[in-house]
FIGUSE-501232 format. One record per residue (C-alpha): x, y, z. Coordinates in steps of 0.05 Angstrom, whole numbers, padded with zeros to 5 digits, always signed. Layout:
N
XYZ/...
This chain:
405
-00361-00021+00102/-00380+00052+00095/-00358+00101+00041/-00307+00135+00086/-00272+00069+00102/-00271+00047+00030/-00243+00114+00008/-00189+00112+00061/-00170+00042+00039/-00167+00064-00033/-00125+00126-00016/-00080+00084+00029/-00070+00032-00026/-00053+00086-00076/-00004+00118-00027/+00031+00052-00011/+00034+00034-00085/+00064+00103-00102/+00117+00096-00048/+00134+00024-00070/+00139+00043-00143/+00180+00105-00128/+00225+00064-00082/+00236+00011-00136/+00252+00064-00187/+00298+00101-00140/+00332+00036-00120/+00348+00023-00193/+00373+00094-00204/+00417+00093-00141/+00446+00025-00160/+00462+00050-00230/+00494+00112-00198/+00535+00068-00151/+00557+00024-00210/+00576+00086-00250/+00617+00111-00191/+00656+00046-00187/+00665+00045-00262/+00695+00115-00260/+00742+00094-00205/+00762+00032-00244/+00775+00074-00305/+00821+00120-00264/+00860+00060-00239/+00864+00032-00309/+00888+00098-00338/+00941+00103-00283/+00967+00034-00300/+00967+00049-00374/+01005+00113-00362/+01057+00074-00322/+01064+00024-00378/+01075+00080-00429/+01124+00116-00385/+01164+00053-00373/+01165+00035-00447/+01184+00104-00470/+01231+00129-00416/+01254+00073-00369/+01266+00015-00416/+01316+00053-00461/+01357+00070-00400/+01358+00001-00369/+01366-00043-00430/+01438-00021-00445/+01469-00088-00426/+01441-00145-00469/+01471-00197-00423/+01430-00173-00364/+01354-00175-00363/+01324-00115-00326/+01254-00135-00300/+01240-00063-00282/+01244-00046-00357/+01183-00090-00371/+01121-00045-00376/+01073-00097-00347/+01119-00109-00287/+01127-00035-00274/+01053-00022-00278/+01034-00082-00235/+01086-00066-00182/+01069+00008-00178/+00994-00005-00175/+01004-00057-00121/+01039-00004-00079/+00983+00045-00093/+00929-00004-00074/+00957-00013-00004/+00916+00050+00009/+00854+00022-00027/+00834-00043+00008/+00800-00093-00039/+00824-00058-00103/+00873-00096-00147/+00906-00089-00215/+00933-00148-00254/+00960-00161-00323/+00944-00232-00344/+00955-00272-00407/+00936-00340-00433/+01009-00354-00449/+01050-00308-00403/+01125-00307-00396/+01118-00305-00320/+01073-00362-00296/+01049-00316-00240/+01011-00278-00294/+00973-00338-00320/+00899-00321-00332/+00853-00366-00293/+00780-00365-00272/+00744-00300-00287/+00808-00270-00314/+00814-00325-00367/+00740-00318-00384/+00749-00243-00395/+00810-00252-00438/+00773-00302-00481/+00714-00253-00486/+00761-00198-00509/+00794-00244-00560/+00727-00267-00589/+00690-00200-00588/+00745-00152-00607/+00716-00098-00561/+00760-00050-00522/+00729-00059-00453/+00687-00111-00417/+00664-00116-00346/+00635-00169-00300/+00600-00166-00232/+00612-00224-00184/+00603-00241-00110/+00667-00258-00073/+00674-00268+00002/+00604-00240+00014/+00613-00176-00025/+00597-00154-00096/+00658-00141-00140/+00665-00105-00206/+00718-00129-00256/+00738-00084-00314/+00785-00111-00368/+00819-00080-00428/+00856-00122-00480/+00931-00129-00485/+00944-00133-00560/+01010-00140-00596/+01012-00074-00633/+01087-00062-00631/+01137-00106-00669/+01186-00095-00613/+01143-00139-00569/+01158-00199-00614/+01232-00192-00596/+01215-00222-00528/+01152-00260-00546/+01162-00284-00617/+01210-00342-00627/+01248-00365-00566/+01315-00361-00603/+01304-00287-00615/+01290-00272-00541/+01344-00243-00496/+01387-00297-00465/+01380-00266-00397/+01304-00268-00401/+01304-00341-00421/+01351-00356-00365/+01303-00323-00316/+01237-00349-00341/+01258-00408-00386/+01237-00413-00459/+01174-00454-00447/+01124-00397-00438/+01107-00329-00468/+01128-00343-00540/+01091-00350-00605/+01054-00285-00600/+01031-00253-00666/+01019-00182-00689/+00949-00158-00674/+00934-00216-00628/+00899-00205-00561/+00945-00243-00514/+00918-00220-00447/+00884-00165-00410/+00893-00109-00360/+00843-00124-00304/+00821-00078-00249/+00776-00106-00194/+00741-00063-00143/+00691-00078-00086/+00623-00045-00094/+00607-00049-00019/+00618+00025-00001/+00580+00055-00060/+00523+00005-00051/+00519+00021+00023/+00515+00095+00007/+00462+00080-00045/+00424+00039+00008/+00428+00096+00058/+00404+00145+00004/+00346+00098-00012/+00324+00095+00061/+00328+00171+00066/+00287+00177+00003/+00235+00127+00029/+00229+00162+00096/+00221+00229+00061/+00172+00199+00010/+00131+00167+00066/+00129+00234+00103/+00106+00271+00040/+00056+00217+00021/+00029+00215+00092/+00021+00290+00093/-00014+00289+00025/-00057+00230+00048/-00079+00266+00111/-00091+00331+00073/-00131+00296+00019/-00169+00257+00071/-00188+00320+00108/-00207+00356+00045/-00248+00298+00018/-00282+00290+00085/-00301+00363+00086/-00317+00372+00012/-00345+00304-00006/-00355+00254+00050/-00391+00298+00100/-00441+00325+00049/-00452+00255+00022/-00461+00228+00092/-00509+00284+00110/-00548+00274+00046/-00548+00199+00056/-00573+00209+00127/-00627+00255+00102/-00648+00205+00049/-00648+00150+00100/-00690+00192+00147/-00738+00209+00091/-00743+00136+00071/-00762+00116+00143/-00801+00178+00165/-00873+00196+00152/-00872+00264+00118/-00935+00289+00151/-00926+00270+00224/-00851+00256+00229/-00866+00189+00260/-00833+00128+00230/-00869+00105+00167/-00897+00035+00157/-00834+00007+00124/-00787+00035+00177/-00832+00012+00234/-00837-00059+00208/-00761-00064+00199/-00749-00037+00269/-00803-00082+00299/-00771-00144+00266/-00704-00125+00295/-00734-00114+00365/-00770-00180+00360/-00705-00215+00343/-00670-00184+00403/-00728-00203+00449/-00725-00274+00423/-00649-00278+00432/-00649-00246+00502/-00712-00279+00528/-00747-00211+00539/-00819-00192+00537/-00849-00147+00483/-00917-00114+00473/-00950-00075+00417/-01008-00026+00415/-01050-00006+00356/-01087+00062+00359/-01126+00106+00313/-01172+00167+00315/-01246+00154+00324/-01288+00180+00267/-01228+00213+00233/-01266+00219+00168/-01317+00265+00201/-01261+00311+00224/-01237+00317+00152/-01308+00327+00126/-01328+00379+00178/-01262+00417+00187/-01222+00401+00124/-01162+00358+00111/-01114+00410+00139/-01149+00403+00206/-01144+00328+00201/-01070+00333+00186/-01061+00378+00247/-01097+00327+00290/-01050+00272+00268/-00988+00315+00280/-01013+00333+00350/-01030+00261+00364/-00958+00240+00348/-00930+00297+00390/-00971+00276+00451/-00953+00203+00444/-00878+00216+00436/-00879+00262+00496/-00906+00206+00542/-00872+00142+00519/-00803+00116+00537/-00741+00129+00495/-00740+00055+00475/-00812+00055+00452/-00825+00064+00378/-00885+00098+00345/-00900+00086+00272/-00955+00109+00225/-00981+00049+00187/-01028+00089+00143/-01083+00141+00147/-01100+00152+00221/-01075+00084+00242/-01012+00081+00286/-00973+00026+00320/-00933+00033+00385/-00879-00019+00398/-00862-00029+00472/-00797-00069+00482/-00785-00104+00548/-00857-00092+00570/-00906-00143+00596/-00980-00141+00579/-00997-00109+00647/-00944-00056+00638/-00968-00042+00568/-01040-00036+00592/-01020+00014+00646/-00978+00055+00597/-01033+00055+00544/-01087+00073+00595/-01047+00134+00617/-01032+00151+00546/-01105+00143+00527/-01126+00194+00579/-01072+00243+00555/-01093+00237+00483/-01167+00251+00497/-01162+00302+00553/-01145+00367+00516/-01174+00396+00452/-01137+00389+00386/-01119+00446+00337/-01189+00447+00307/-01217+00464+00377/-01249+00398+00396/-01228+00337+00435/-01216+00273+00396/-01234+00202+00413/-01176+00152+00411/-01183+00076+00410/-01125+00029+00428/-01114-00046+00424/-01057-00079+00463/-01026-00147+00454/-00964-00182+00483/-00916-00224+00442/-00926-00296+00461/-00852-00313+00452/-00822-00372+00417/-00833-00371+00342/-00892-00323+00339/-00881-00277+00280/-00890-00202+00279/-00950-00208+00233/-00986-00250+00285/-00972-00199+00340/-00997-00143+00295/-01060-00182+00278/-01076-00194+00352/-01064-00121+00369/-01108-00100+00310/-01162-00148+00334/-01159-00115+00403/-01166-00047+00369/-01226-00072+00330/-01257-00097+00396/-01246-00028+00426/-01283+00005+00369/-01339-00047+00369/-01350-00037+00444/-01361+00038+00437/-01295+00071+00415/-01253+00118+00458/-01225+00063+00500/-01164+00017+00509/-01174-00059+00501/-01121-00113+00512/
């Protein structure tokens, strides 16, 4: 995996992590906002009910309770608030207001289930408000409850001792329930329940809009950073790396592949030939009496001879052939997919080209070549090199300036 791919993966992972973390944070914020919205709405309903209770107690009850022999239900604050809020909530589906008690006068107001649990929580904690979130019929509901405490002695007229209660009330509700209340006691609760479906759906829509926008921004930043890093960092690094790789494999003097690079490439070519059942040949060549050139004309002339030698070889061989400098004036020419006969013909023509024209120091140069063909099977590169080197030795021993193989 190259540096560019690794950097892209790292940037992509950072981008995805950033979007996920931002999404989780925004999800929490939007849910809190939705909950706060429902709480404000519940508070409004609660305040409306409380206002109705106060109005009934202060203005309606004195007008209706003029006949002690007749019990006016409309004069009861809880009845007035519950009835009015029920009418209001016809326009707010799912919203409800109830006043419940553990020992109510009207059995219809008996606290059960979550209502009873909230009343008990208010009685034990002494707080002014509690809330609960539940799932009912596939939707999330918010319950908000405030305590109903006996803070007015007038309440005990109807809820103290049964004998003190109005006869008409006992006749309507009996004297079995709603009595025995005490001053300061929390006897029940005002409970508003609201569905959270709509605010949560709005929060979900806002979350998706945020995520889409965040993804667009992150993608833009990612592509911009990617382009900038590629231009400022990756391309220079790749260029520098390529130059270092070239320098590590290239002979500085002649620009042919150096010994290490040649041996690595030859091993790879040998593996392909073995896998594909192909032929492969190799030629060894060097300059005859190269030391005399250096001694007579100087090392600069010798270097020029080697550079010209490489130029002439590379101008005549195939694109798949590979020339490497093994050291000094010794070179190796790898000939993939070439039989021994083909290699001999190529090297004979090459030999004539290398010796025909003068070199930079003004004289022709003798070149000796040794050719060998890979025998296939498990023969190693070292064996092939040794046989080609032996053929080169035979060329020199038989008079130099010739091709043997």
